[in-house]
Residue, then its C-alpha position, 0 to 999 in steps of 0.5 A: x471663119x468666113x473668108x474676107x470679101x475680094x475687093x477690086x477697083x474699077x476706073x472709068x477713064x473719061x475725057x473729062x475725069x478719072x473716076x475710081x470705085x471700090x467694088x465688092x463681089x455683089x457689084x456694090x460700089x463701096x467708096x469712090x475717088x475722082x480726079x481731072x483727066x490729064x493730057x499726057x501719058x505719064x500724067x494720066x497714068x499717075x492720076x489713075x494710080x493716085x486715085x487707086x492709092x487713095x482708095x487703098x488707104x481705106x480698103x484692101x484691093x486685089x486688082x484693078x480694071x480700067x474702062x476707057x473709050x478707044x480701041x482696046x486690045x483687052x487680052x494684051x492690055x493695050x490701048x491702040x487709040x483713044x480719041x479723047x485721051x493721049x494713049x497711042x499703041x500704049x501697054x497701059x495695063x503693064x505700065x499702070x500695074x508697075x506703078x501700083x504693084x497690082x494686076x491690071x486689066x483694060x476694057x472699052x468703057x461701054x463694054x464694061x458698062x454693058x457687062x455690068x448691066x447684064x450681070x447686075x442691072x437693066x440688060x438681064x435676059x436681053x437677047x440683043x442689047x445695045x448700050x449707048x454710053x453718053x459722056x464726053x463722047x459716045x461709047x457703044x457696046x453690043x451684047x448677043x445673048x450676054x456675049x460681047x461682040x468685038x468685031x474682027x479686030x476688037x474695036x466694034x461697035x464704034x457707034x459714036x463715030x458714025x457720020x451723021x452730018x457730012x462736013x459737020x462739026x469737027x471731031x477729035x477722031x479726025x472726021x467731021x459730023x460724027x454722031x457724038x458731036x451732036x449727042x453727048x455732054x460736049x455736044x450739048x454745050x456746043x449746041x447751047x453756045x450756037x443757040x446763044x450766038x444766034x441770039x434768038x432766045x432770052x436765057x440766063x445761059x446767054x448772060x453767063x456765056x457773056x461773062x465766061x463762055x467756059x461756064x457753058x458746059x453740058x452739066x450746066x446746060x442740063x441744070x439750066x434746063x431743069x430750072x426752066x431756061x428756055x434756051x437750055x431746054x431747046x438744046x436738050x431737046x435737040x440732043x434728044x432728037x439726035x439720040x433718036x436719029x442715031x438709035x434709028x441707025x443702030x436699029x437698022x443695023x442690029x435690030x436690038x430688043x433692048x437699048x440701054x442709055x448710060x454714061x454720065x449724061x444719062x443722069x439727065x435722061x428725064x429731060x430728053x429720053x421721051x424726045x429720043x424715043x418718039x424720034x426713033x419711032x418716027x424715023x426708023x426704017x419700017x416705022x409702024x410696021x416693025x417691033x421697036x426696041x425697048x429704050x431704058x436707062x442704065x440701072x447702075x447709072x454712071x457707075x456702070x463702067x466702074x462696076x464692069x471694070x472692077x468685075x472684069x478685074x476680079x474674074x480675069x485676074x483673080x479667077 
């Protein structure tokens, strides 16, 4: 008799939404559940448990992996700091495990995504791979011959909080001018609203903003750009330039052979990735006299972190 497949759940705990998926041993997402991200520890842990429990009504699940942006002590399941979430020095794995009665592991979301892309997607065979996860903010991961580089204290590489504009836009991390304030879903909306305020370009987004500024989200700006809205297209191009600017900094430090652009915003990559590639090639140190990294979108798309977290849960807890 063939033994039943081991199913695990990966949960991508983002600043905007909690996305959970049942993943099989081949990295296939079989089922999903989603909820908004609450702003307190207890409510957040309950939202995660509820999403997993919803999936457990339809599947037998053996373990859970959480992927999130922040300083994660993966071996101990601790979240030390997460700029877009409420946890501070919190034993998240232990607390969520107690709610679910299942083993739980915790990993940085970009690390989880990078491992999934290495195993099942675009990073196969790369020697030095950087993954940039564009979502509410920016997550970063570095793979050296397939092994995660975590730094001395487990928090490297925190690329989204590189300061690119001194005294620029304020960031939830407490600094000003971080890269993710100019290149993320949140940044895309902020840029569009600044352009609307300047009033230089006719736009349906401007009309929508006049009715309700809250309607101008990163997703809405990307959709408007696809529909041909001139202001939205300018905002997306601006994000592409900032992506290229940051990638040039990343290349100066790590000299990768491959950069993977993932996260939820990567679904709109056709709108901005050519602009990013061109800007990166222009401004990287030694432009025209050095090999350039290949820049690709995540093969697993927005599911990368879910697949990676579920895979880690399987391998770390069930091995």
